[in-house]
DRENZA-688011 format. One record per residue (C-alpha): residue number from 0; residue in three letters; x, y, z. Coordinates in pm, 1 decimal, decimal comma. Example, Ala and Ser with C-alpha at 12.3 -4.5 7.8 and 13.67 -1.06 7.14 Angstrom:
BEGIN
site i: 0	aa: ALA	xx: 1230,0	yy: -450,0	zz: 780,0
site i: 1	aa: SER	xx: 1367,0	yy: -106,0	zz: 714,0
This chain:
BEGIN
site i: 0	aa: UNK	xx: 3994,6	yy: 589,7	zz: -1007,0
site i: 1	aa: UNK	xx: 3744,7	yy: 477,2	zz: -1265,1
site i: 2	aa: UNK	xx: 3468,2	yy: 710,5	zz: -1368,1
site i: 3	aa: UNK	xx: 3138,6	yy: 703,7	zz: -1184,5
site i: 4	aa: UNK	xx: 2956,5	yy: 585,4	zz: -1497,1
site i: 5	aa: UNK	xx: 3087,5	yy: 236,9	zz: -1419,0
site i: 6	aa: UNK	xx: 2825,3	yy: 226,7	zz: -1142,5
site i: 7	aa: UNK	xx: 2489,0	yy: 166,9	zz: -1317,5
site i: 8	aa: UNK	xx: 2176,9	yy: 373,7	zz: -1256,8
site i: 9	aa: UNK	xx: 1847,0	yy: 179,9	zz: -1240,6
site i: 10	aa: UNK	xx: 1508,4	yy: 346,9	zz: -1273,6
site i: 11	aa: UNK	xx: 1277,3	yy: 161,7	zz: -1032,1
site i: 12	aa: UNK	xx: 964,7	yy: 359,0	zz: -1114,8
site i: 13	aa: UNK	xx: 794,7	yy: 34,7	zz: -1220,0
site i: 14	aa: UNK	xx: 784,1	yy: -76,3	zz: -855,2
site i: 15	aa: UNK	xx: 469,1	yy: 128,2	zz: -804,3
site i: 16	aa: UNK	xx: 231,8	yy: 81,6	zz: -977,3
site i: 17	aa: UNK	xx: 412,4	yy: -124,4	zz: -1242,1
site i: 18	aa: UNK	xx: 244,5	yy: -402,2	zz: -1436,4
site i: 19	aa: UNK	xx: 377,8	yy: -754,4	zz: -1481,1
site i: 20	aa: UNK	xx: 571,4	yy: -674,9	zz: -1798,7
site i: 21	aa: UNK	xx: 737,8	yy: -369,2	zz: -1641,6
site i: 22	aa: UNK	xx: 830,2	yy: -565,8	zz: -1329,6
site i: 23	aa: UNK	xx: 978,9	yy: -842,7	zz: -1544,6
site i: 24	aa: UNK	xx: 1192,2	yy: -585,1	zz: -1726,5
site i: 25	aa: UNK	xx: 1305,6	yy: -440,0	zz: -1394,2
site i: 26	aa: UNK	xx: 1385,9	yy: -787,4	zz: -1259,4
site i: 27	aa: UNK	xx: 1601,4	yy: -863,0	zz: -1563,3
site i: 28	aa: UNK	xx: 1788,7	yy: -535,7	zz: -1516,5
site i: 29	aa: UNK	xx: 1845,9	yy: -611,4	zz: -1149,7
site i: 30	aa: UNK	xx: 1984,3	yy: -952,6	zz: -1233,7
site i: 31	aa: UNK	xx: 2215,2	yy: -810,0	zz: -1500,9
site i: 32	aa: UNK	xx: 2356,7	yy: -546,8	zz: -1264,1
site i: 33	aa: UNK	xx: 2374,8	yy: -747,9	zz: -942,9
site i: 34	aa: UNK	xx: 2524,1	yy: -1056,9	zz: -1102,8
site i: 35	aa: UNK	xx: 2812,4	yy: -846,2	zz: -1234,8
site i: 36	aa: UNK	xx: 2875,2	yy: -516,9	zz: -1053,6
site i: 37	aa: UNK	xx: 2671,3	yy: -580,2	zz: -737,4
site i: 38	aa: UNK	xx: 2608,7	yy: -207,7	zz: -681,7
site i: 39	aa: UNK	xx: 2385,1	yy: 52,4	zz: -845,7
site i: 40	aa: UNK	xx: 2215,7	yy: 383,2	zz: -794,4
site i: 41	aa: UNK	xx: 1836,4	yy: 364,0	zz: -796,8
site i: 42	aa: UNK	xx: 1616,7	yy: 657,6	zz: -897,6
site i: 43	aa: UNK	xx: 1239,1	yy: 720,7	zz: -906,4
site i: 44	aa: UNK	xx: 1211,8	yy: 517,5	zz: -585,6
site i: 45	aa: UNK	xx: 922,0	yy: 713,3	zz: -435,5
site i: 46	aa: UNK	xx: 1091,3	yy: 835,1	zz: -114,8
site i: 47	aa: UNK	xx: 1067,5	yy: 1213,6	zz: -107,3
site i: 48	aa: UNK	xx: 1372,9	yy: 1439,1	zz: -96,5
site i: 49	aa: UNK	xx: 1205,4	yy: 1625,8	zz: 188,3
site i: 50	aa: UNK	xx: 1192,2	yy: 1309,7	zz: 402,1
site i: 51	aa: UNK	xx: 1555,6	yy: 1231,2	zz: 324,0
site i: 52	aa: UNK	xx: 1662,6	yy: 1583,4	zz: 418,9
site i: 53	aa: UNK	xx: 1474,6	yy: 1554,4	zz: 746,0
site i: 54	aa: UNK	xx: 1653,7	yy: 1237,5	zz: 852,3
site i: 55	aa: UNK	xx: 1992,3	yy: 1393,7	zz: 770,1
site i: 56	aa: UNK	xx: 1898,3	yy: 1696,5	zz: 979,1
site i: 57	aa: UNK	xx: 1793,8	yy: 1467,7	zz: 1264,3
site i: 58	aa: UNK	xx: 2124,2	yy: 1280,9	zz: 1239,5
site i: 59	aa: UNK	xx: 2325,4	yy: 1603,2	zz: 1251,1
site i: 60	aa: UNK	xx: 2129,8	yy: 1719,9	zz: 1555,6
site i: 61	aa: UNK	xx: 2198,9	yy: 1394,2	zz: 1737,2
site i: 62	aa: UNK	xx: 2569,1	yy: 1384,0	zz: 1656,7
site i: 63	aa: UNK	xx: 2594,7	yy: 1747,9	zz: 1764,1
site i: 64	aa: UNK	xx: 2481,9	yy: 1664,3	zz: 2117,4
site i: 65	aa: UNK	xx: 2734,6	yy: 1664,0	zz: 2402,9
site i: 66	aa: UNK	xx: 2898,4	yy: 1324,2	zz: 2441,6
site i: 67	aa: UNK	xx: 2742,0	yy: 1272,5	zz: 2786,3
site i: 68	aa: UNK	xx: 2395,2	yy: 1303,3	zz: 2631,5
site i: 69	aa: UNK	xx: 2474,1	yy: 1053,3	zz: 2357,6
site i: 70	aa: UNK	xx: 2619,1	yy: 806,9	zz: 2606,3
site i: 71	aa: UNK	xx: 2284,5	yy: 799,0	zz: 2788,6
site i: 72	aa: UNK	xx: 2157,5	yy: 591,6	zz: 2492,9
site i: 73	aa: UNK	xx: 2476,0	yy: 395,2	zz: 2428,3
site i: 74	aa: UNK	xx: 2438,1	yy: 69,2	zz: 2231,6
site i: 75	aa: UNK	xx: 2250,2	yy: -202,0	zz: 2421,7
site i: 76	aa: UNK	xx: 2246,0	yy: -581,6	zz: 2394,9
site i: 77	aa: UNK	xx: 1970,3	yy: -557,8	zz: 2131,6
site i: 78	aa: UNK	xx: 2199,4	yy: -346,5	zz: 1910,5
site i: 79	aa: UNK	xx: 2008,8	yy: -22,5	zz: 1944,1
site i: 80	aa: UNK	xx: 2151,2	yy: 314,4	zz: 2035,5
site i: 81	aa: UNK	xx: 2470,6	yy: 518,4	zz: 2011,6
site i: 82	aa: UNK	xx: 2791,9	yy: 358,2	zz: 1885,6
site i: 83	aa: UNK	xx: 3086,8	yy: 583,3	zz: 1979,8
site i: 84	aa: UNK	xx: 3391,6	yy: 617,0	zz: 1758,5
site i: 85	aa: UNK	xx: 3663,7	yy: 352,3	zz: 1808,0
site i: 86	aa: UNK	xx: 3423,4	yy: 81,3	zz: 1933,1
site i: 87	aa: UNK	xx: 3357,8	yy: -108,3	zz: 1606,0
site i: 88	aa: UNK	xx: 3621,9	yy: -304,7	zz: 1414,5
site i: 89	aa: UNK	xx: 3576,5	yy: -515,4	zz: 1100,7
site i: 90	aa: UNK	xx: 3775,8	yy: -804,6	zz: 1243,5
site i: 91	aa: UNK	xx: 3614,0	yy: -1055,6	zz: 1006,5
site i: 92	aa: UNK	xx: 3714,1	yy: -863,5	zz: 695,3
site i: 93	aa: UNK	xx: 3854,6	yy: -1090,8	zz: 424,9
site i: 94	aa: UNK	xx: 3960,7	yy: -790,1	zz: 220,1
site i: 95	aa: UNK	xx: 4219,9	yy: -614,0	zz: 434,6
site i: 96	aa: UNK	xx: 4419,8	yy: -655,8	zz: 752,4
site i: 97	aa: UNK	xx: 4214,7	yy: -444,1	zz: 990,3
site i: 98	aa: UNK	xx: 4391,8	yy: -342,6	zz: 1309,7
site i: 99	aa: UNK	xx: 4219,6	yy: -9,6	zz: 1375,3
site i: 100	aa: UNK	xx: 3858,2	yy: 57,7	zz: 1475,0
site i: 101	aa: UNK	xx: 3636,4	yy: 225,4	zz: 1218,0
site i: 102	aa: UNK	xx: 3666,9	yy: 603,7	zz: 1235,9
site i: 103	aa: UNK	xx: 3295,7	yy: 672,9	zz: 1260,5
site i: 104	aa: UNK	xx: 3022,2	yy: 715,3	zz: 1518,2
site i: 105	aa: UNK	xx: 2659,6	yy: 621,1	zz: 1465,7
site i: 106	aa: UNK	xx: 2311,4	yy: 588,3	zz: 1605,9
site i: 107	aa: UNK	xx: 2137,6	yy: 255,4	zz: 1537,0
site i: 108	aa: UNK	xx: 1763,5	yy: 203,6	zz: 1501,4
site i: 109	aa: UNK	xx: 1610,0	yy: -139,5	zz: 1440,1
site i: 110	aa: UNK	xx: 1256,2	yy: -272,7	zz: 1407,6
site i: 111	aa: UNK	xx: 1043,3	yy: -129,1	zz: 1687,6
site i: 112	aa: UNK	xx: 893,8	yy: -417,3	zz: 1889,9
site i: 113	aa: UNK	xx: 629,9	yy: -360,6	zz: 2157,6
site i: 114	aa: UNK	xx: 691,6	yy: -542,3	zz: 2488,7
site i: 115	aa: UNK	xx: 397,0	yy: -773,5	zz: 2420,1
site i: 116	aa: UNK	xx: 506,9	yy: -860,6	zz: 2064,7
site i: 117	aa: UNK	xx: 541,5	yy: -1232,2	zz: 1994,7
site i: 118	aa: UNK	xx: 910,8	yy: -1201,5	zz: 1907,1
site i: 119	aa: UNK	xx: 982,3	yy: -1030,6	zz: 2240,8
site i: 120	aa: UNK	xx: 786,5	yy: -1283,9	zz: 2443,7
site i: 121	aa: UNK	xx: 965,1	yy: -1565,3	zz: 2261,8
site i: 122	aa: UNK	xx: 1303,0	yy: -1413,6	zz: 2345,3
site i: 123	aa: UNK	xx: 1406,5	yy: -1384,2	zz: 1980,6
site i: 124	aa: UNK	xx: 1755,6	yy: -1249,5	zz: 1927,4
site i: 125	aa: UNK	xx: 1764,3	yy: -867,1	zz: 1892,9
site i: 126	aa: UNK	xx: 1389,3	yy: -827,2	zz: 1948,2
site i: 127	aa: UNK	xx: 1299,7	yy: -519,3	zz: 2150,6
site i: 128	aa: UNK	xx: 1243,4	yy: -146,6	zz: 2154,3
site i: 129	aa: UNK	xx: 1470,0	yy: 130,5	zz: 2033,4
site i: 130	aa: UNK	xx: 1646,1	yy: 376,1	zz: 2261,6
site i: 131	aa: UNK	xx: 1581,1	yy: 744,2	zz: 2201,8
site i: 132	aa: UNK	xx: 1765,5	yy: 1059,2	zz: 2310,4
site i: 133	aa: UNK	xx: 1581,0	yy: 1351,5	zz: 2464,3
site i: 134	aa: UNK	xx: 1576,9	yy: 1542,8	zz: 2137,7
site i: 135	aa: UNK	xx: 1261,5	yy: 1713,5	zz: 2015,6
site i: 136	aa: UNK	xx: 1089,4	yy: 1532,2	zz: 1722,8
site i: 137	aa: UNK	xx: 1396,2	yy: 1309,6	zz: 1668,1
site i: 138	aa: UNK	xx: 1207,6	yy: 982,4	zz: 1713,0
site i: 139	aa: UNK	xx: 925,5	yy: 1090,4	zz: 1481,5
site i: 140	aa: UNK	xx: 1159,9	yy: 1205,5	zz: 1204,4
site i: 141	aa: UNK	xx: 1377,0	yy: 893,4	zz: 1220,3
site i: 142	aa: UNK	xx: 1088,3	yy: 647,0	zz: 1231,2
site i: 143	aa: UNK	xx: 910,3	yy: 816,7	zz: 939,7
site i: 144	aa: UNK	xx: 1220,3	yy: 757,8	zz: 730,1
site i: 145	aa: UNK	xx: 1269,8	yy: 406,9	zz: 868,2
site i: 146	aa: UNK	xx: 913,7	yy: 307,6	zz: 774,7
site i: 147	aa: UNK	xx: 940,9	yy: 451,2	zz: 424,3
site i: 148	aa: UNK	xx: 1265,0	yy: 263,8	zz: 363,5
site i: 149	aa: UNK	xx: 1120,7	yy: -61,5	zz: 495,7
site i: 150	aa: UNK	xx: 827,9	yy: -33,5	zz: 251,5
site i: 151	aa: UNK	xx: 1064,5	yy: 36,6	zz: -39,9
site i: 152	aa: UNK	xx: 1296,0	yy: -249,5	zz: 55,4
site i: 153	aa: UNK	xx: 1004,0	yy: -495,6	zz: 66,4
site i: 154	aa: UNK	xx: 928,1	yy: -408,2	zz: -297,2
site i: 155	aa: UNK	xx: 1292,9	yy: -434,4	zz: -401,4
site i: 156	aa: UNK	xx: 1340,3	yy: -775,0	zz: -239,7
site i: 157	aa: UNK	xx: 1036,4	yy: -905,8	zz: -429,2
site i: 158	aa: UNK	xx: 1199,6	yy: -789,8	zz: -753,0
site i: 159	aa: UNK	xx: 1525,0	yy: -964,8	zz: -658,5
site i: 160	aa: UNK	xx: 1354,2	yy: -1298,4	zz: -597,4
site i: 161	aa: UNK	xx: 1149,7	yy: -1248,5	zz: -913,9
site i: 162	aa: UNK	xx: 1478,3	yy: -1204,1	zz: -1100,0
site i: 163	aa: UNK	xx: 1604,3	yy: -1534,0	zz: -958,0
site i: 164	aa: UNK	xx: 1283,8	yy: -1717,7	zz: -1048,6
site i: 165	aa: UNK	xx: 1221,3	yy: -1806,5	zz: -683,3
site i: 166	aa: UNK	xx: 894,8	yy: -1929,5	zz: -537,7
site i: 167	aa: UNK	xx: 704,2	yy: -1641,8	zz: -377,9
site i: 168	aa: UNK	xx: 699,8	yy: -1832,4	zz: -48,0
site i: 169	aa: UNK	xx: 1057,8	yy: -1719,1	zz: 13,7
site i: 170	aa: UNK	xx: 911,6	yy: -1377,0	zz: 95,8
site i: 171	aa: UNK	xx: 762,8	yy: -1528,9	zz: 413,4
site i: 172	aa: UNK	xx: 1110,5	yy: -1480,2	zz: 562,4
site i: 173	aa: UNK	xx: 1044,9	yy: -1105,6	zz: 549,9
site i: 174	aa: UNK	xx: 706,8	yy: -1107,3	zz: 726,4
site i: 175	aa: UNK	xx: 893,7	yy: -994,1	zz: 1038,8
site i: 176	aa: UNK	xx: 1206,0	yy: -848,3	zz: 879,3
site i: 177	aa: UNK	xx: 1525,3	yy: -757,5	zz: 1056,6
site i: 178	aa: UNK	xx: 1581,8	yy: -390,3	zz: 976,2
site i: 179	aa: UNK	xx: 1864,0	yy: -155,5	zz: 1064,0
site i: 180	aa: UNK	xx: 1882,9	yy: 220,7	zz: 1010,5
site i: 181	aa: UNK	xx: 2225,5	yy: 357,8	zz: 1093,8
site i: 182	aa: UNK	xx: 2283,6	yy: 732,1	zz: 1121,3
site i: 183	aa: UNK	xx: 2656,3	yy: 760,4	zz: 1052,9
site i: 184	aa: UNK	xx: 2898,6	yy: 1044,2	zz: 1114,6
site i: 185	aa: UNK	xx: 3254,4	yy: 1025,0	zz: 977,2
site i: 186	aa: UNK	xx: 3514,0	yy: 1283,6	zz: 1080,7
site i: 187	aa: UNK	xx: 3768,9	yy: 1367,6	zz: 810,4
site i: 188	aa: UNK	xx: 4057,3	yy: 1143,2	zz: 913,3
site i: 189	aa: UNK	xx: 4262,4	yy: 1252,8	zz: 614,3
site i: 190	aa: UNK	xx: 4248,0	yy: 1616,6	zz: 718,4
site i: 191	aa: UNK	xx: 4341,7	yy: 1527,7	zz: 1074,2
site i: 192	aa: UNK	xx: 4638,5	yy: 1310,3	zz: 970,1
site i: 193	aa: UNK	xx: 4741,4	yy: 1487,7	zz: 647,0
site i: 194	aa: UNK	xx: 4722,7	yy: 1161,0	zz: 452,7
site i: 195	aa: UNK	xx: 4588,9	yy: 1053,3	zz: 114,5
site i: 196	aa: UNK	xx: 4335,9	yy: 774,7	zz: 53,7
site i: 197	aa: UNK	xx: 4618,1	yy: 541,0	zz: -48,1
site i: 198	aa: UNK	xx: 4828,9	yy: 627,1	zz: 259,1
site i: 199	aa: UNK	xx: 4541,6	yy: 568,1	zz: 499,8
site i: 200	aa: UNK	xx: 4446,0	yy: 240,9	zz: 329,2
site i: 201	aa: UNK	xx: 4805,5	yy: 118,3	zz: 353,9
site i: 202	aa: UNK	xx: 4797,5	yy: 198,0	zz: 726,8
site i: 203	aa: UNK	xx: 4462,6	yy: 23,5	zz: 769,8
site i: 204	aa: UNK	xx: 4290,6	yy: 343,6	zz: 886,7
site i: 205	aa: UNK	xx: 3938,1	yy: 369,0	zz: 749,7
site i: 206	aa: UNK	xx: 3608,2	yy: 539,5	zz: 815,8
site i: 207	aa: UNK	xx: 3468,7	yy: 197,9	zz: 730,5
site i: 208	aa: UNK	xx: 3717,0	yy: -79,1	zz: 652,3
site i: 209	aa: UNK	xx: 3680,4	yy: -285,4	zz: 332,3
site i: 210	aa: UNK	xx: 3392,1	yy: -525,5	zz: 383,3
site i: 211	aa: UNK	xx: 3085,0	yy: -687,0	zz: 235,1
site i: 212	aa: UNK	xx: 2750,8	yy: -636,4	zz: 406,7
site i: 213	aa: UNK	xx: 2634,1	yy: -947,0	zz: 588,9
site i: 214	aa: UNK	xx: 2261,1	yy: -921,5	zz: 514,6
site i: 215	aa: UNK	xx: 2041,5	yy: -899,8	zz: 206,4
site i: 216	aa: UNK	xx: 1988,3	yy: -546,2	zz: 77,1
site i: 217	aa: UNK	xx: 2149,1	yy: -213,9	zz: 169,3
site i: 218	aa: UNK	xx: 1995,0	yy: 117,9	zz: 63,0
site i: 219	aa: UNK	xx: 2225,2	yy: 412,1	zz: 126,2
site i: 220	aa: UNK	xx: 2152,2	yy: 785,2	zz: 134,4
site i: 221	aa: UNK	xx: 2473,4	yy: 988,6	zz: 145,7
site i: 222	aa: UNK	xx: 2570,3	yy: 1353,4	zz: 152,1
site i: 223	aa: UNK	xx: 2783,3	yy: 1536,4	zz: -104,0
site i: 224	aa: UNK	xx: 3111,4	yy: 1499,6	zz: 87,7
site i: 225	aa: UNK	xx: 3214,9	yy: 1167,5	zz: -67,0
site i: 226	aa: UNK	xx: 3443,4	yy: 891,2	zz: 56,8
site i: 227	aa: UNK	xx: 3248,2	yy: 579,2	zz: -42,7
site i: 228	aa: UNK	xx: 3434,7	yy: 345,8	zz: -276,5
site i: 229	aa: UNK	xx: 3327,8	yy: 17,0	zz: -435,0
site i: 230	aa: UNK	xx: 3566,5	yy: -252,1	zz: -554,4
site i: 231	aa: UNK	xx: 3525,6	yy: -343,1	zz: -919,3
site i: 232	aa: UNK	xx: 3522,4	yy: -714,2	zz: -1015,9
site i: 233	aa: UNK	xx: 3864,0	yy: -876,5	zz: -1025,7
site i: 234	aa: UNK	xx: 4034,0	yy: -921,8	zz: -1362,4
site i: 235	aa: UNK	xx: 4296,3	yy: -1182,0	zz: -1455,3
site i: 236	aa: UNK	xx: 4342,6	yy: -1283,7	zz: -1094,3
site i: 237	aa: UNK	xx: 4411,3	yy: -931,2	zz: -970,8
site i: 238	aa: UNK	xx: 4195,9	yy: -741,1	zz: -723,2
site i: 239	aa: UNK	xx: 3958,6	yy: -492,3	zz: -881,7
site i: 240	aa: UNK	xx: 4014,2	yy: -117,8	zz: -869,6
site i: 241	aa: UNK	xx: 3841,7	yy: 97,3	zz: -609,2
site i: 242	aa: UNK	xx: 3573,7	yy: 315,2	zz: -772,5
site i: 243	aa: UNK	xx: 3446,0	yy: 640,4	zz: -622,3
site i: 244	aa: UNK	xx: 3068,0	yy: 648,3	zz: -565,7
site i: 245	aa: UNK	xx: 2969,2	yy: 1014,6	zz: -522,7
site i: 246	aa: UNK	xx: 2618,1	yy: 1127,9	zz: -442,3
site i: 247	aa: UNK	xx: 2366,2	yy: 1156,8	zz: -723,6
site i: 248	aa: UNK	xx: 2078,9	yy: 1380,1	zz: -606,1
site i: 249	aa: UNK	xx: 1751,9	yy: 1191,0	zz: -567,2
site i: 250	aa: UNK	xx: 1916,1	yy: 849,0	zz: -566,3
site i: 251	aa: UNK	xx: 1996,5	yy: 569,9	zz: -324,2
site i: 252	aa: UNK	xx: 2304,7	yy: 351,3	zz: -359,3
site i: 253	aa: UNK	xx: 2189,5	yy: -10,1	zz: -336,0
site i: 254	aa: UNK	xx: 2398,5	yy: -322,6	zz: -288,5
site i: 255	aa: UNK	xx: 2349,4	yy: -692,4	zz: -222,3
site i: 256	aa: UNK	xx: 2485,1	yy: -851,5	zz: 95,2
site i: 257	aa: UNK	xx: 2623,0	yy: -1192,7	zz: 185,1
site i: 258	aa: UNK	xx: 2285,7	yy: -1353,0	zz: 259,6
site i: 259	aa: UNK	xx: 2146,0	yy: -1281,1	zz: -87,9
site i: 260	aa: UNK	xx: 2476,6	yy: -1399,8	zz: -231,0
site i: 261	aa: UNK	xx: 2425,2	yy: -1725,0	zz: -39,9
site i: 262	aa: UNK	xx: 2052,8	yy: -1754,3	zz: -122,5
site i: 263	aa: UNK	xx: 2133,1	yy: -1707,8	zz: -492,7
site i: 264	aa: UNK	xx: 2410,5	yy: -1970,4	zz: -478,2
site i: 265	aa: UNK	xx: 2662,6	yy: -1703,5	zz: -569,0
site i: 266	aa: UNK	xx: 2473,8	yy: -1562,7	zz: -867,3
site i: 267	aa: UNK	xx: 2427,4	yy: -1221,0	zz: -704,8
site i: 268	aa: UNK	xx: 2748,8	yy: -1040,6	zz: -612,1
site i: 269	aa: UNK	xx: 2808,0	yy: -913,4	zz: -258,7
site i: 270	aa: UNK	xx: 3044,7	yy: -633,1	zz: -347,7
site i: 271	aa: UNK	xx: 3331,5	yy: -507,7	zz: -128,5
site i: 272	aa: UNK	xx: 3319,6	yy: -140,9	zz: -34,3
site i: 273	aa: UNK	xx: 3490,7	yy: 99,7	zz: 204,5
site i: 274	aa: UNK	xx: 3479,2	yy: 459,4	zz: 327,7
site i: 275	aa: UNK	xx: 3782,4	yy: 688,4	zz: 359,8
site i: 276	aa: UNK	xx: 3696,3	yy: 1052,6	zz: 422,3
site i: 277	aa: UNK	xx: 3981,8	yy: 1283,8	zz: 324,4
site i: 278	aa: UNK	xx: 3757,8	yy: 1578,1	zz: 234,2
site i: 279	aa: UNK	xx: 3840,9	yy: 1798,9	zz: 528,5
site i: 280	aa: UNK	xx: 3470,2	yy: 1795,0	zz: 617,9
site i: 281	aa: UNK	xx: 3247,2	yy: 1575,7	zz: 831,7
site i: 282	aa: UNK	xx: 3061,3	yy: 1312,6	zz: 627,4
site i: 283	aa: UNK	xx: 2708,2	yy: 1191,9	zz: 704,0
site i: 284	aa: UNK	xx: 2531,6	yy: 891,2	zz: 558,4
site i: 285	aa: UNK	xx: 2216,3	yy: 694,2	zz: 638,1
site i: 286	aa: UNK	xx: 2239,6	yy: 328,0	zz: 534,8
site i: 287	aa: UNK	xx: 1925,4	yy: 116,2	zz: 571,1
site i: 288	aa: UNK	xx: 1971,2	yy: -262,2	zz: 586,1
site i: 289	aa: UNK	xx: 1683,8	yy: -498,2	zz: 508,7
site i: 290	aa: UNK	xx: 1717,4	yy: -860,9	zz: 615,2
site i: 291	aa: UNK	xx: 1499,2	yy: -1163,2	zz: 688,9
site i: 292	aa: UNK	xx: 1371,3	yy: -1275,2	zz: 1026,9
site i: 293	aa: UNK	xx: 1641,5	yy: -1398,3	zz: 1263,7
site i: 294	aa: UNK	xx: 1469,6	yy: -1739,9	zz: 1261,2
site i: 295	aa: UNK	xx: 1538,0	yy: -1786,0	zz: 889,3
site i: 296	aa: UNK	xx: 1759,8	yy: -2069,0	zz: 770,1
site i: 297	aa: UNK	xx: 1936,4	yy: -1955,2	zz: 454,9
site i: 298	aa: UNK	xx: 2055,7	yy: -2200,5	zz: 191,5
site i: 299	aa: UNK	xx: 2085,6	yy: -2175,5	zz: -188,1
site i: 300	aa: UNK	xx: 1747,0	yy: -2175,2	zz: -360,1
site i: 301	aa: UNK	xx: 1671,1	yy: -2473,3	zz: -583,3
site i: 302	aa: UNK	xx: 1609,6	yy: -2238,3	zz: -875,9
site i: 303	aa: UNK	xx: 1969,3	yy: -2114,0	zz: -845,1
site i: 304	aa: UNK	xx: 2133,9	yy: -2456,2	zz: -860,3
site i: 305	aa: UNK	xx: 2197,0	yy: -2578,4	zz: -1212,8
site i: 306	aa: UNK	xx: 2112,3	yy: -2936,1	zz: -1302,6
site i: 307	aa: UNK	xx: 2403,1	yy: -3165,2	zz: -1224,6
site i: 308	aa: UNK	xx: 2564,1	yy: -2913,0	zz: -991,1
site i: 309	aa: UNK	xx: 2572,1	yy: -2887,8	zz: -612,4
site i: 310	aa: UNK	xx: 2496,7	yy: -2600,1	zz: -381,8
site i: 311	aa: UNK	xx: 2800,0	yy: -2383,7	zz: -312,8
site i: 312	aa: UNK	xx: 2689,4	yy: -2302,1	zz: 42,7
site i: 313	aa: UNK	xx: 2551,3	yy: -2493,9	zz: 337,8
site i: 314	aa: UNK	xx: 2243,9	yy: -2381,6	zz: 528,7
site i: 315	aa: UNK	xx: 2296,9	yy: -2132,5	zz: 811,9
site i: 316	aa: UNK	xx: 2062,7	yy: -1978,7	zz: 1065,5
site i: 317	aa: UNK	xx: 2056,8	yy: -1602,8	zz: 1017,6
site i: 318	aa: UNK	xx: 2017,8	yy: -1524,2	zz: 1388,8
site i: 319	aa: UNK	xx: 2314,6	yy: -1739,8	zz: 1485,6
site i: 320	aa: UNK	xx: 2520,9	yy: -1582,1	zz: 1210,2
site i: 321	aa: UNK	xx: 2426,3	yy: -1233,0	zz: 1328,6
site i: 322	aa: UNK	xx: 2522,3	yy: -1311,6	zz: 1686,1
site i: 323	aa: UNK	xx: 2870,8	yy: -1424,4	zz: 1580,1
site i: 324	aa: UNK	xx: 2920,1	yy: -1114,6	zz: 1361,5
site i: 325	aa: UNK	xx: 2806,0	yy: -863,6	zz: 1623,6
site i: 326	aa: UNK	xx: 3002,3	yy: -1021,6	zz: 1907,0
site i: 327	aa: UNK	xx: 3316,3	yy: -1021,2	zz: 1693,0
site i: 328	aa: UNK	xx: 3285,5	yy: -666,2	zz: 1563,7
site i: 329	aa: UNK	xx: 3143,9	yy: -452,7	zz: 1846,6
site i: 330	aa: UNK	xx: 3300,0	yy: -384,5	zz: 2184,8
site i: 331	aa: UNK	xx: 2954,5	yy: -347,0	zz: 2341,8
site i: 332	aa: UNK	xx: 2856,6	yy: -703,6	zz: 2251,9
site i: 333	aa: UNK	xx: 3191,4	yy: -846,4	zz: 2363,8
site i: 334	aa: UNK	xx: 3136,1	yy: -691,0	zz: 2706,4
site i: 335	aa: UNK	xx: 2817,2	yy: -894,3	zz: 2751,1
site i: 336	aa: UNK	xx: 3004,0	yy: -1223,8	zz: 2721,4
């Protein structure tokens, strides 16, 4: 494995209350990193360690509940609730032949919509309320973290579009963002099967199979157990090496997804990554995904298309794309069809 210093660390302290010059410098650094590696750690992000610790504690309390309690809030048609192990498979992965479900369980929280919200009344895809277990203070702890991450992601997305030279109107797509907070629990499949990372990968057994994220930005908090790996850029036609991405205290791991790759006409790299937990311990992580409204049509921005060249991607509707991805990858959505 390559050393961790191949994953850059970006200081985002200029987000608040940075001036124009500082934000321009940050935007240039984002473009440099995300047009090459596609992954970084960010530090000085403004989300307190205490808040992060609280959401990890809440996640551990939930996953420690009896299975019958967790199944009371099993994943619904609006993609909120408990996702048991062996019910999610990365069938659309272009990076590996995936025949086994992901070896993880999770609890999914999305944007909280009141019943009288316009998106609910209009029947927008995935609009609705979250499901909550009967667990003291769980909802409050999780939503406090969710709201802090949403505020941070709004600032980061502005920097990304600033880096691309995009018109500020593109941010209108995030007025009603699609957000996802996933509280993940990975058992140690290596310890259970007495296999190495390479053995499990050759068998197609993963905590999370090799994939790229389908949205815009992912901000990941992870524990010290390890297991996350990022694929380095390919060289001379060969697939890039898998790089370990251990926890750096006080940081988030941030990556670009397929929609920003498409919006940027391929300039920003949606980087493959995977999770294989051979530590002998349970692994917990809390990825937060920040995406545009489901009504958004996503096509390469004019500022990302060089003169005399054509767009590399056609326009797609984000909501329609999401529906196809969720129905393909999750047993609970297949059952609704």
